[in-house]
C-alpha positions as CSV (number, residue, x, y, z in Angstrom):
1,X,-49.8,28.0,35.3
2,X,-46.8,29.8,33.8
3,X,-47.4,32.7,31.3
4,X,-46.3,30.5,28.4
5,X,-48.8,27.8,28.9
6,X,-51.1,30.6,29.3
7,X,-50.5,31.3,25.3
8,X,-50.5,28.0,24.2
9,X,-53.7,26.6,26.3
10,X,-55.2,28.5,23.1
11,X,-53.4,26.6,20.4
12,X,-54.2,23.7,22.0
13,X,-58.1,24.5,22.0
14,X,-58.2,24.7,18.5
15,X,-56.8,21.8,18.0
16,X,-59.3,19.3,20.4
17,X,-62.1,21.2,18.5
18,X,-61.2,20.7,15.3
19,X,-60.1,17.1,15.9
20,X,-64.2,16.8,16.8
21,X,-64.9,18.7,13.9
22,X,-62.6,16.1,12.4
23,X,-65.2,13.4,13.6
24,X,-67.7,14.7,11.2
25,X,-65.3,15.6,8.3
26,X,-65.5,13.4,5.4
27,X,-68.0,11.1,5.1
28,X,-70.0,10.3,2.1
29,X,-73.2,9.7,0.5
30,X,-74.4,6.8,-1.6
31,X,-73.3,8.2,-4.9
32,X,-69.3,7.9,-3.4
33,X,-69.4,11.8,-2.7
34,X,-67.6,13.8,0.2
35,X,-70.5,15.9,2.3
36,X,-67.9,18.4,2.8
37,X,-67.8,20.5,-0.5
38,X,-64.4,21.4,-0.6
39,X,-63.1,18.2,0.2
40,X,-65.0,16.7,-2.9
41,X,-63.6,19.4,-4.9
42,X,-60.0,18.9,-3.5
43,X,-60.3,15.5,-4.3
44,X,-61.2,16.2,-7.8
45,X,-58.7,18.2,-8.6
46,X,-56.2,15.7,-7.3
47,X,-57.1,13.0,-9.2
48,X,-57.2,15.1,-12.3
49,X,-54.1,16.3,-11.7
50,X,-52.8,12.5,-10.8
51,X,-54.3,10.9,-13.9
52,X,-53.7,12.9,-16.9
53,X,-51.1,10.2,-17.7
54,X,-53.4,7.6,-17.0
55,X,-56.1,9.2,-19.3
56,X,-53.3,9.7,-22.2
57,X,-52.6,5.7,-21.9
58,X,-56.3,5.3,-22.3
59,X,-56.1,7.1,-25.6
60,X,-52.8,5.6,-26.9
61,X,-54.5,2.3,-25.5
62,X,-57.8,2.9,-27.3
63,X,-55.9,3.4,-30.9
64,X,-54.3,0.4,-30.1
65,X,-58.0,-1.4,-29.3
66,X,-59.5,-0.1,-33.1
67,X,-56.3,-1.5,-35.4
68,X,-56.3,-4.1,-33.6
69,X,-59.9,-4.8,-34.1
70,X,-59.4,-3.4,-38.1
71,X,-56.8,-6.1,-38.7
72,X,-59.4,-8.7,-37.2
73,X,-62.3,-7.9,-39.5
74,X,-61.6,-8.9,-42.5
75,X,-61.6,-12.1,-40.8
76,X,-65.1,-12.2,-39.6
77,X,-66.8,-9.4,-41.7
78,X,-68.0,-9.7,-45.0
79,X,-65.7,-8.8,-48.4
80,X,-68.0,-5.5,-49.1
81,X,-66.9,-4.3,-45.5
82,X,-63.8,-3.6,-45.8
83,X,-64.2,0.4,-47.1
84,X,-66.7,1.2,-44.4
85,X,-64.2,-0.5,-42.1
86,X,-61.2,1.3,-43.3
87,X,-63.4,4.9,-43.3
88,X,-64.3,3.8,-39.5
89,X,-61.0,3.1,-38.3
90,X,-58.9,6.0,-40.0
91,X,-61.8,8.9,-38.5
92,X,-62.0,7.0,-34.9
93,X,-57.6,6.9,-35.5
94,X,-57.7,10.8,-35.9
95,X,-61.0,11.4,-33.6
96,X,-58.7,9.5,-30.9
97,X,-55.1,11.0,-31.9
98,X,-57.1,14.8,-31.3
99,X,-58.3,14.6,-28.0
100,X,-54.7,13.0,-27.5
101,X,-53.4,16.0,-29.2
102,X,-55.9,18.2,-26.7
103,X,-55.3,16.6,-23.4
104,X,-52.0,19.0,-24.0
105,X,-53.3,21.9,-24.0
106,X,-54.0,24.6,-21.4
107,X,-57.6,23.8,-21.5
108,X,-57.7,20.3,-21.2
109,X,-54.8,19.8,-19.2
110,X,-57.3,19.8,-16.4
111,X,-60.6,19.4,-17.9
112,X,-59.7,15.6,-19.2
113,X,-62.2,13.5,-17.9
114,X,-64.7,15.8,-20.5
115,X,-62.2,13.8,-23.2
116,X,-62.1,10.5,-22.0
117,X,-66.0,10.3,-22.1
118,X,-66.3,11.8,-25.4
119,X,-63.7,8.9,-26.7
120,X,-66.5,6.5,-24.9
121,X,-68.4,7.6,-26.9
122,X,-66.8,7.6,-30.6
123,X,-66.2,4.0,-29.9
124,X,-69.5,3.3,-29.0
125,X,-70.5,4.9,-32.0
126,X,-68.5,3.3,-33.9
127,X,-69.7,0.2,-33.0
128,X,-73.2,1.1,-33.9
129,X,-72.7,1.7,-37.3
130,X,-70.4,-1.0,-37.7
131,X,-73.5,-3.6,-36.8
132,X,-76.0,-1.1,-38.7
133,X,-74.3,-0.7,-42.0
134,X,-72.4,-3.9,-41.9
135,X,-73.7,-8.0,-41.9
136,X,-71.9,-8.9,-39.0
137,X,-72.0,-12.4,-37.5
138,X,-73.9,-12.7,-34.7
139,X,-70.7,-13.3,-31.9
140,X,-69.0,-9.8,-33.3
141,X,-72.3,-8.3,-31.2
142,X,-70.9,-9.3,-27.6
143,X,-67.6,-7.4,-28.4
144,X,-69.4,-4.3,-26.7
145,X,-69.1,-5.2,-23.4
146,X,-65.2,-5.2,-23.7
147,X,-65.6,-1.5,-24.1
148,X,-68.0,-0.8,-21.5
149,X,-65.7,-3.4,-18.6
150,X,-62.9,-1.2,-19.8
151,X,-64.9,2.2,-19.2
152,X,-65.2,0.8,-15.4
153,X,-61.7,-0.5,-15.1
154,X,-59.3,1.7,-16.9
155,X,-60.6,5.2,-17.8
156,X,-60.2,7.0,-14.9
157,X,-63.2,8.5,-14.9
158,X,-64.7,9.0,-10.7
159,X,-67.6,7.1,-10.3
160,X,-70.8,9.2,-10.7
161,X,-69.2,10.4,-14.2
162,X,-68.2,7.0,-15.2
163,X,-71.5,5.7,-14.1
164,X,-73.3,8.4,-16.6
165,X,-71.2,8.2,-19.8
166,X,-71.2,3.8,-19.6
167,X,-74.7,4.0,-19.1
168,X,-75.6,6.7,-21.4
169,X,-73.2,4.3,-24.1
170,X,-75.0,1.4,-23.4
171,X,-78.3,2.7,-24.0
172,X,-76.9,4.3,-27.3
173,X,-75.6,1.0,-28.2
174,X,-78.9,-0.9,-27.5
175,X,-81.0,0.8,-29.6
176,X,-78.8,1.6,-32.5
177,X,-78.0,-2.0,-32.3
178,X,-81.7,-2.8,-32.7
179,X,-81.4,-1.8,-36.0
180,X,-79.4,-4.3,-37.1
181,X,-80.7,-7.1,-39.8
182,X,-78.9,-10.2,-37.9
183,X,-80.3,-8.7,-34.1
184,X,-84.1,-10.4,-33.3
185,X,-86.0,-9.5,-30.2
186,X,-84.4,-12.7,-28.5
187,X,-81.0,-11.4,-29.6
188,X,-81.7,-8.1,-28.2
189,X,-82.7,-9.0,-25.1
190,X,-79.6,-11.5,-24.2
191,X,-77.5,-8.3,-25.3
192,X,-79.9,-6.4,-22.8
193,X,-79.6,-8.8,-20.0
194,X,-75.5,-9.0,-20.6
195,X,-74.6,-5.4,-20.9
196,X,-76.4,-4.8,-17.6
197,X,-74.9,-7.9,-16.4
198,X,-71.3,-6.1,-17.3
199,X,-72.4,-2.4,-15.9
200,X,-73.3,-4.3,-12.7
201,X,-69.7,-5.8,-12.9
202,X,-68.4,-2.3,-13.9
203,X,-69.9,-0.7,-11.0
204,X,-69.4,-2.6,-8.0
205,X,-65.6,-3.0,-9.2
206,X,-65.1,0.9,-9.9
207,X,-67.5,1.7,-6.0
208,X,-64.7,-0.5,-4.8
209,X,-61.7,0.8,-6.0
210,X,-62.9,4.6,-5.8
211,X,-63.8,4.1,-2.1
212,X,-60.4,3.3,-1.3
213,X,-59.0,5.9,-3.8
214,X,-61.0,8.8,-1.3
215,X,-60.2,7.2,1.8
216,X,-56.1,7.3,1.5
217,X,-57.1,11.0,-0.6
218,X,-59.0,11.5,3.1
219,X,-56.4,10.0,4.9
220,X,-54.3,11.7,3.0
221,X,-55.2,14.8,4.6
222,X,-56.2,14.2,7.6
223,X,-52.4,13.7,7.9
224,X,-50.7,16.8,6.4
225,X,-53.7,19.0,8.8
226,X,-52.6,16.9,11.5
227,X,-48.6,18.1,10.5
228,X,-50.3,21.8,9.7
229,X,-51.1,21.3,12.7
230,X,-47.6,20.6,14.4
231,X,-46.2,22.9,13.2
232,X,-48.4,25.7,14.1
233,X,-47.5,24.6,17.5
234,X,-44.0,24.0,17.2
235,X,-43.7,27.6,15.1
236,X,-45.7,29.1,18.5
237,X,-43.5,28.4,20.5
238,X,-40.4,28.0,18.3
239,X,-38.6,30.2,15.5
240,X,-40.1,28.9,11.8
241,X,-37.0,27.8,10.7
242,X,-36.2,26.0,13.7
243,X,-39.4,24.5,13.6
244,X,-38.9,23.2,10.1
245,X,-35.4,21.4,11.5
246,X,-36.9,20.2,14.2
247,X,-39.4,18.4,12.2
248,X,-37.1,17.0,9.5
249,X,-35.0,15.1,12.9
250,X,-32.4,17.6,13.2
251,X,-30.6,18.5,16.6
252,X,-30.9,22.1,16.2
253,X,-27.6,24.2,17.7
254,X,-26.0,26.8,16.0
255,X,-23.1,29.7,16.6
256,X,-23.2,32.9,16.3
257,X,-21.0,35.1,15.8
258,X,-23.0,38.9,15.3
259,X,-26.6,38.6,17.5
260,X,-28.2,41.7,19.9
261,X,-29.9,40.4,22.8
262,X,-32.4,42.4,24.8
263,X,-34.0,41.7,28.6
264,X,-36.5,43.7,29.9
265,X,-38.7,43.6,33.0
266,X,-41.7,45.1,35.2
267,X,-39.9,47.3,38.1
268,X,-41.5,46.4,41.1
269,X,-43.2,43.3,39.9
270,X,-42.8,41.9,42.7
271,X,-44.5,44.1,45.1
272,X,-47.2,44.3,42.5
273,X,-47.9,40.5,42.5
274,X,-48.2,40.6,46.4
275,X,-51.0,43.1,46.0
276,X,-52.8,41.7,43.3
277,X,-55.2,38.5,42.8
278,X,-53.3,35.8,40.2
279,X,-55.9,36.6,37.4
280,X,-54.5,39.6,37.6
281,X,-51.3,39.5,37.0
282,X,-51.8,36.7,34.6
283,X,-54.4,39.6,32.7
284,X,-51.5,42.1,33.1
285,X,-48.7,40.3,32.1
286,X,-50.5,38.9,28.9
287,X,-52.0,41.8,27.8
288,X,-47.9,43.8,28.4
289,X,-46.2,40.7,26.3
290,X,-49.1,40.6,23.4
291,X,-47.8,43.7,22.6
292,X,-44.4,43.3,22.5
293,X,-45.2,40.4,21.0
294,X,-46.4,42.5,18.2
295,X,-43.8,44.9,18.3
296,X,-41.1,42.3,17.9
297,X,-42.6,40.9,15.1
298,X,-42.8,44.5,13.2
299,X,-39.3,45.0,13.7
300,X,-38.5,41.4,12.4
301,X,-36.8,40.9,15.2
302,X,-37.0,37.1,17.7
303,X,-39.1,36.8,20.7
304,X,-36.8,34.0,22.5
305,X,-38.8,33.7,26.2
306,X,-40.3,35.5,29.2
307,X,-39.2,34.2,32.8
308,X,-42.2,35.6,34.8
309,X,-42.1,39.8,34.3
310,X,-38.9,39.4,32.1
311,X,-39.0,39.3,28.5
312,X,-36.3,38.4,26.1
313,X,-35.7,39.2,22.9
314,X,-33.0,38.3,19.9
315,X,-32.0,39.9,16.8
316,X,-29.3,37.9,14.2
317,X,-30.9,34.1,15.7
318,X,-32.3,32.1,13.5
319,X,-32.0,34.2,11.2
320,X,-28.8,36.2,10.9
321,X,-28.7,38.8,7.9
322,X,-29.8,42.6,8.7
323,X,-29.2,45.5,10.5
324,X,-30.4,44.0,14.0
325,X,-28.7,46.8,16.7
326,X,-30.8,49.2,14.9
327,X,-34.0,47.3,14.8
328,X,-33.4,46.2,18.6
329,X,-33.6,49.9,19.9
330,X,-36.5,50.4,17.9
331,X,-37.6,48.2,19.6
332,X,-36.6,49.1,23.2
333,X,-38.1,52.4,22.4
334,X,-41.2,51.5,21.4
335,X,-42.0,48.3,24.8
336,X,-40.8,51.7,26.8
337,X,-44.0,53.5,24.8
338,X,-46.5,50.5,25.0
339,X,-45.7,50.3,28.7
340,X,-46.9,53.1,29.3
341,X,-50.1,52.6,28.1
342,X,-50.8,49.4,30.9
343,X,-51.8,50.1,33.9
344,X,-51.3,47.6,36.8
345,X,-54.3,46.6,39.4
346,X,-54.0,49.8,41.4
347,X,-54.1,51.9,37.9
348,X,-50.8,53.0,38.1
349,X,-48.9,52.7,34.4
350,X,-45.7,50.1,34.4
351,X,-42.3,51.1,33.9
352,X,-39.9,48.7,33.1
353,X,-36.1,48.1,32.7
354,X,-33.9,47.4,29.5
355,X,-30.9,46.3,29.2
356,X,-29.1,44.9,25.0
357,X,-25.5,43.8,24.5
358,X,-24.6,42.8,21.4
359,X,-21.7,39.8,20.5
360,X,-21.4,35.7,20.0
361,X,-23.8,33.3,21.1
362,X,-24.9,29.7,20.9
363,X,-28.6,28.7,20.4
364,X,-30.7,25.4,20.2
365,X,-33.2,23.3,21.3
366,X,-33.0,22.5,25.0
367,X,-35.6,19.0,26.1
368,X,-37.4,16.7,24.6
369,X,-41.0,16.6,25.5
370,X,-41.4,19.8,26.0
371,X,-39.3,21.6,23.5
372,X,-37.1,25.6,24.2
373,X,-35.1,27.4,22.2
374,X,-33.2,28.8,24.3
375,X,-29.5,31.2,24.0
376,X,-26.4,31.2,26.5
377,X,-23.2,32.7,26.4
378,X,-21.8,35.6,27.6
379,X,-23.4,38.0,25.0
380,X,-26.6,36.8,26.7
381,X,-25.4,37.3,30.5
382,X,-24.2,40.4,29.5
383,X,-27.5,41.7,28.5
384,X,-28.9,40.6,31.1
385,X,-26.4,42.4,33.2
386,X,-27.2,45.7,31.0
387,X,-31.0,45.3,32.6
388,X,-30.8,44.0,36.4
389,X,-28.2,47.4,36.7
390,X,-30.1,49.7,34.8
391,X,-32.8,52.0,35.9
392,X,-36.1,52.4,35.9
393,X,-37.2,53.7,32.0
394,X,-33.6,53.5,30.9
395,X,-32.7,51.7,28.6
396,X,-29.1,50.8,29.2
397,X,-27.1,49.4,26.2
398,X,-23.0,47.8,26.0
399,X,-21.0,50.6,24.0
400,X,-20.7,47.6,21.2
401,X,-23.9,48.3,21.0
402,X,-23.3,51.7,21.4
403,X,-20.9,51.7,18.9
404,X,-23.0,49.6,16.0
405,X,-25.7,52.2,16.1
406,X,-25.9,54.9,13.8
407,X,-26.3,58.6,14.3
408,X,-30.6,58.1,13.9
409,X,-30.5,57.6,18.1
410,X,-29.5,60.1,21.2
411,X,-27.5,58.5,23.6
412,X,-26.3,59.4,27.3
413,X,-23.0,57.8,28.4
414,X,-24.1,56.8,31.8
415,X,-20.2,56.1,32.6
416,X,-18.6,52.3,33.8
417,X,-20.4,50.9,35.8
418,X,-19.1,46.8,38.1
419,X,-20.7,44.4,35.7
420,X,-20.5,40.3,37.2
421,X,-17.9,38.1,35.3
422,X,-16.6,41.7,33.3
423,X,-15.2,44.1,35.4
424,X,-15.7,47.4,34.6
425,X,-17.7,48.2,31.8
426,X,-18.6,51.0,30.1
427,X,-22.7,51.8,29.1
428,X,-24.9,54.3,27.1
429,X,-28.5,55.2,27.8
430,X,-30.6,54.6,25.1
431,X,-32.9,58.1,25.2
432,X,-34.9,58.3,22.3
433,X,-34.6,58.1,18.3
434,X,-33.3,61.7,16.6
435,X,-36.0,62.2,14.8
436,X,-38.7,62.0,18.4
437,X,-36.4,64.8,19.6
438,X,-37.4,67.3,17.1
């Protein structure tokens, strides 16, 4: 198992554990309520946001229905009832318009279900008063069933809230209507049976519809969670901007004209590995590279990969803004200090060999099944040569990098060295920051 595999394994274990938890997550009780409180709150919040427009439509529809009944009432009600009808229509319309206006306020923008419940009861009360105060014909009484069915099928209230609202309205309607002159016990019993049937039909329809909505919400959440885990897994092995481009289906390959590259490896690692157990070497590399990862993130640089005991960092990719040469110099000095705190299985402190170069390069994602964000070009090769041709506990930098560093650093000339593919090159040793030497 490679060090990269060891780094990914915990993420895979967490993903597997979360998948097992998902087998229990999303269960609903008989009242159509998610057993997970956070999921239930999320569903209700989503429904309130999604159905605000529907709630406003229902209020306009209620106003239209009330005005429609007001136009029909003169045809079925006695002439003496017209004054009451006008007052009822005016007051109920103003009430519904007021509720409509409240849906645009900040407070009720997310609390509109209370307004919907109030609208149902207001229309119920208006119907009840009509039955009691006006000599209505018997055929007028079952019209309330339309309000019951509409409340279940059109008003966007969640299951438990809708049942409590409509059943309460039904009871209020029966109690008030029992005082109407036209109602006898036999008719009242028929109205109760009709209301019961209307509620059963409405509850069954709403139950099925909301259960589907809840399943859709649950599936959306699961899909979002899967996407988030996939994104987290990608960003654990790729830079975040690169992972996002890859998720969008882009081919990731870019040219950078000014990037900084660092290579670091452990001096004498082959000998250390030969006399140590594999688990000891793995623990050693994990400890060292974990500290390097933290330092790399601290300085705003990008870890590219590890190969055995070699650690590669880049600055200016994929984000090409910032003073990356100085950040890389600070990182190299910090890495050298961090290595002294890590000991090999024999108890000896580790020694590093570090090389840095700056220049143009190409970066991109390689592979289809196992992605790798990699760099290639002369700058990468030269940075690697700076490391391999360096000396223990030394940070060798090219003259190009030295010219990019400000006066915060102490450097010592090494002179010219022969670099494969480049010939003679002037190089320097980065000693320390001037603050450190004081």
